[in-house]
C-alpha positions as CSV (number, residue, x, y, z in Angstrom):
1,M,94.1,76.6,76.2
2,V,90.7,78.3,76.2
3,N,88.9,78.3,79.5
4,I,85.4,76.9,78.8
5,R,83.9,79.2,81.5
6,D,85.2,82.2,79.7
7,L,83.4,81.2,76.5
8,F,80.1,81.4,78.2
9,F,80.9,84.0,81.0
10,P,83.6,86.2,79.6
11,Q,85.4,88.4,82.2
12,L,84.5,92.0,81.4
13,C,86.7,95.0,81.1
14,I,86.9,96.8,84.5
15,S,86.6,100.2,82.7
16,C,83.7,99.9,80.3
17,R,82.1,96.8,81.9
18,K,80.9,95.9,78.4
19,S,83.6,94.1,76.4
20,P,85.7,91.1,77.3
21,R,89.1,91.7,78.8
22,L,92.2,91.0,76.8
23,K,94.1,87.9,78.0
24,G,96.2,88.8,81.0
25,D,94.9,92.4,81.1
26,P,92.1,94.0,83.1
27,F,90.9,96.0,80.0
28,C,89.3,95.3,76.7
29,L,91.1,96.3,73.5
30,T,89.4,99.6,73.1
31,C,90.0,100.7,76.7
32,S,93.6,99.5,76.7
33,L,94.3,101.9,73.8
34,D,92.7,104.8,75.7
35,I,93.9,104.1,79.2
36,P,96.0,107.1,80.4
37,L,99.2,105.4,81.6
38,T,101.8,107.6,83.3
39,D,105.5,107.7,82.6
40,H,106.4,107.2,86.2
41,F,108.0,103.8,85.7
42,I,110.6,105.1,83.3
43,N,111.0,108.7,84.5
44,G,112.7,109.0,87.9
45,K,112.0,112.7,88.0
46,N,108.3,112.1,87.6
47,A,105.3,114.2,88.9
48,F,104.8,111.7,91.7
49,M,108.3,112.0,93.1
50,K,108.2,115.8,92.9
51,H,105.5,115.9,95.6
52,F,108.1,114.7,98.1
53,W,111.3,116.6,97.1
54,G,112.7,118.4,100.1
55,R,109.9,117.0,102.3
56,V,110.4,113.3,103.0
57,P,112.9,110.9,101.5
58,I,111.0,108.5,99.1
59,T,113.1,105.8,97.5
60,Y,110.7,105.6,94.5
61,G,107.2,106.6,93.8
62,A,104.7,106.0,91.0
63,A,101.1,106.0,90.0
64,I,100.0,103.7,87.2
65,L,97.3,106.0,85.7
66,T,96.4,109.7,85.4
67,F,93.2,110.8,87.1
68,Q,91.0,113.3,85.3
69,K,87.6,114.5,86.3
70,E,84.8,112.7,84.4
71,G,87.4,110.4,82.8
72,M,87.7,106.6,82.7
73,V,90.1,106.4,85.7
74,Q,87.7,108.4,87.9
75,E,85.0,106.0,87.0
76,M,87.1,103.0,88.0
77,V,88.2,104.6,91.3
78,H,84.7,105.6,92.2
79,A,83.5,102.1,91.3
80,L,86.1,100.7,93.7
81,K,85.4,103.2,96.5
82,Y,81.7,103.8,96.4
83,R,80.1,100.9,94.4
84,H,81.8,97.9,96.0
85,K,83.6,96.8,92.9
86,R,86.5,95.3,94.7
87,D,87.7,93.5,91.5
88,V,88.7,96.9,90.2
89,G,91.2,97.4,93.0
90,N,92.5,93.9,92.9
91,L,93.0,93.8,89.2
92,L,94.6,97.2,89.1
93,G,97.0,96.0,91.8
94,T,98.0,93.1,89.6
95,F,98.3,95.5,86.6
96,A,100.5,97.9,88.6
97,A,102.7,95.0,90.0
98,R,103.5,93.9,86.4
99,H,104.7,97.4,85.6
100,M,106.7,97.5,88.8
101,I,108.4,94.2,88.0
102,E,109.3,95.4,84.5
103,S,110.7,98.7,85.7
104,G,112.9,97.1,88.3
105,K,112.4,100.2,90.5
106,F,110.7,98.4,93.4
107,N,112.8,95.2,93.6
108,D,114.0,95.8,97.2
109,T,110.7,96.3,98.9
110,D,110.1,94.0,101.8
111,C,106.4,94.5,102.6
112,I,103.3,96.5,101.7
113,I,101.4,98.8,104.0
114,P,98.1,100.4,102.8
115,V,97.2,103.9,103.8
116,P,94.4,103.4,106.4
117,I,91.0,104.9,106.5
118,S,89.2,105.8,109.7
119,S,87.2,103.2,111.6
120,K,84.0,105.3,110.9
121,R,84.6,105.1,107.1
122,L,85.7,101.5,107.3
123,K,82.5,100.6,109.0
124,K,80.4,102.4,106.5
125,R,82.2,101.1,103.4
126,G,83.1,97.7,104.6
127,Y,86.7,97.7,103.3
128,N,89.7,99.9,102.7
129,Q,90.2,100.4,98.9
130,A,94.0,100.9,99.4
131,E,94.1,97.4,101.0
132,I,92.3,95.9,98.0
133,F,94.8,97.5,95.7
134,G,97.7,96.4,97.8
135,E,96.5,92.8,98.0
136,G,96.6,92.7,94.2
137,I,100.2,93.9,94.2
138,S,101.1,91.5,97.0
139,K,99.9,88.4,95.2
140,E,101.8,89.3,92.0
141,I,105.1,90.2,93.5
142,N,104.9,87.8,96.4
143,I,105.7,90.1,99.4
144,P,103.5,90.3,102.5
145,I,100.9,93.0,103.1
146,H,100.5,94.1,106.7
147,H,97.0,95.2,107.8
148,N,96.4,97.2,110.9
149,V,100.1,98.1,111.3
150,L,99.4,101.7,110.3
151,I,96.1,102.9,111.6
152,K,94.1,106.1,111.4
153,V,93.2,107.4,114.8
154,R,91.3,110.6,113.7
155,D,88.7,111.0,110.9
156,T,89.9,113.9,108.7
157,G,86.9,113.9,106.4
158,T,87.1,114.4,102.7
159,Q,90.3,115.9,101.4
160,T,89.3,116.6,97.9
161,A,88.8,120.4,97.9
162,R,91.6,121.2,100.3
163,S,95.0,122.8,99.5
164,R,98.2,121.0,100.3
165,Q,98.8,123.1,103.4
166,D,95.2,122.5,104.6
167,R,95.6,118.8,104.0
168,M,98.9,118.7,105.9
169,E,97.4,120.4,108.9
170,K,94.3,118.1,108.8
171,V,96.3,114.9,108.6
172,A,98.9,115.9,111.2
173,N,98.8,113.3,114.1
174,S,96.0,111.4,112.4
175,F,98.0,108.1,112.1
176,K,99.7,105.7,114.5
177,V,101.9,102.7,114.1
178,K,101.2,99.4,115.8
179,K,103.4,96.3,115.8
180,K,106.6,98.3,115.2
181,S,108.6,95.1,115.0
182,L,106.9,94.5,111.6
183,I,108.4,97.6,110.1
184,K,111.8,97.8,111.8
185,D,114.5,98.1,109.2
186,M,112.0,97.3,106.4
187,H,111.8,98.9,103.0
188,I,108.0,99.5,102.9
189,L,105.8,99.9,99.9
190,L,103.1,102.4,100.9
191,V,100.0,102.1,98.8
192,D,96.9,104.3,98.3
193,D,94.2,104.8,95.6
194,V,94.9,108.4,94.4
195,I,97.7,110.9,95.1
196,T,96.6,114.6,94.8
197,T,98.9,116.8,96.8
198,G,100.9,114.0,98.5
199,A,100.0,115.2,102.0
200,T,98.6,112.0,103.3
201,L,101.4,109.8,101.9
202,E,103.9,112.3,103.2
203,S,102.4,112.1,106.7
204,C,102.3,108.3,106.6
205,A,105.8,107.9,105.2
206,S,107.3,110.3,107.8
207,L,105.7,108.4,110.6
208,L,106.9,105.0,109.4
209,L,110.4,106.3,109.0
210,K,110.3,107.8,112.5
211,E,109.1,104.5,113.9
212,G,111.9,102.4,112.5
213,A,111.3,101.7,108.8
214,Q,114.5,101.8,106.8
215,A,113.0,103.1,103.5
216,I,109.7,104.0,101.9
217,S,108.5,103.6,98.3
218,C,105.0,104.5,97.2
219,M,102.5,103.3,94.7
220,T,99.0,104.5,93.9
221,I,96.4,103.6,91.3
222,A,96.3,107.2,90.0
223,I,97.7,110.7,90.2
224,A,95.4,113.6,90.0
225,T,96.1,116.3,87.5
226,E,96.1,120.0,88.5
């Protein structure tokens, strides 16, 4: 049945912001054909997982899209982070969740924890983009998302231009776990916007496991290409 509201106010593609979305999809037809999906949901030895080999035991990890400079994914991530387009994060969470369900790789996760941002950045931006993404996943797969369980206690600044070693040194001891009872013996889905070197996710995953989590899986909107 056609929604009358959509006839007069069609929901626009979150990528081009010009054409109507396809039914049940955050993208229009043109963008859906061009969107750079990863192979992470079918390839267990994917580029995401390789970031953690020999470093921290990740049950499964995936990014839904490939991030390239000046590309459509960068535009969407920047719209979410810097232009207050929260719908982008929420809809990409729903989009990712459907791929998660189809893959069967994330069926045993118990709760979602977003990678936190510093209080300084949160105050300036007004929201944590990883939380928005995680909320979209949470609604679709019906598992709780825990806010303020993992917190960032030190502002590490931008990580974009740093090497993996620099990032690891910068994020060391930057996070803290509160309400440990909420993660004890849980299989946690750790979510963030973009994975570049994996240093931040590694630091968070290691801490959560140390503080009592049983297992960690990871999901991001995108993975940066080298």
